[in-house]
N, C-alpha and C positions, 0 to 999 in steps of 0.2 A: 504494500500500500504506500509506503513512504518512498519507494524507489523512484517514483515519478518526479521527485524533487519538491514535493509539496510539503506543507505543514498541515498536520491533521490533529483534530481535537481528540484527546484520549478517550472520551466517551463515545465518539464515532467509531474508533477502532474497537473498543469493547463491544459495541453493538454488532459490528460486522463479523467479529470473530466469535461472538457468543461466549465470551469468557466472563467469569466473575470478576468483580473489581479487585479482589485480593490476588487472584491468579495473574491478572494482567499487570498489576502493580509490581509483583515479584519479577516478572519477565522484563518489564520496562526498566526496573532498577538495575538488573543485570546488564542490559544493553547500554544504559547510561554509564555504568561503572566501567564497561569495556571501551567506552568512547565511541560507540556506534550510533547512538541516538542522543539528540539534544532535547532537553525538556525545558519548557518555558511556561510562564504564566503571563499572558498578554492581555492588555486592556484593563478595564475597570474591575471586572469580576475576576479576582485573583484565585477563585476556586477552580476556574477552568484551566486545564493543563493541555498544552499543545506539544506535539512531538514532530521532530524532523530528523532525517538521516544526516549524519556527519559525513565528511569526505572519507574518513576512515571506515565508517559504516558502509558506504557505497563500495569502497574497495573490497571490503570483506564479502559483501553480497555478490559482487561480480566474480570474485575468486571462488566462492561456494557454487555458484551457477556453473562456472567453467568446470569445476571438479565433477559435478553431477552429470554434465554433458559428456565428459570423458568416460565416466562409469557406464552410462547408457550406450555410448558408441561402442564400447568393448563388449557389450552384452550380446549373446547369440540371438539371432532372429527367431522369435517364437513360432513363426509360420513355416520354418524350414525343418 
């Protein structure tokens, strides 16, 4: 979701992933601690949390996708 370079509200991510607030909070904290995600409170309502992918996060994402593509490319064709 954040790969597009956008900033998303935490509650919107929670709703799309159908996760409990505590489960998402733990995952977000791990991503923030790793430097992959930036967490901000924007505007007047400081209760609203916004997330965006950092450069390091984008690099990690691209590396992960490349590794998955390599795994799939090496897999035998199930139709043969």
